[in-house]
Phi, psi and omega in degrees: 000133183275143180285157178280126179281121180254182181295321175307316182300312185286328179299309187292331180290305176315320185252026171055042177250030180239157176297157171307315179299310175306309178314305179307309184299317182294318177310307181302318182297317180295321172302324183255007181223096183306319191289322177296319175298321178288325174295323181292321177296316169310311176296317180299312179305312180287327177294324173294313178297319173292334181286330178282352184280157171236133181244139171204153181286159170289152186309317183299326182290316182296305181312309181297330175286320174297320175292322179295318183289328176290317174303320182298317174303314183295320176299320182294322180279356176261000000 
């Protein structure tokens, strides 16, 4: 009996973090299960979109950190 493939297994598969044996089992499951293939496709698309995003803090956050650091330097020099 084949073990059930869960979402965690698919994530590990997507990021090549499964053993060769597990990869083979997932490959077989994907061949035979449209719903599983669909879930993997959605996860792969989401992964690509997340990788394309760029994150950076707001300028106000950077200014606050710089002000805090400057105050710390002033305190150390007195």
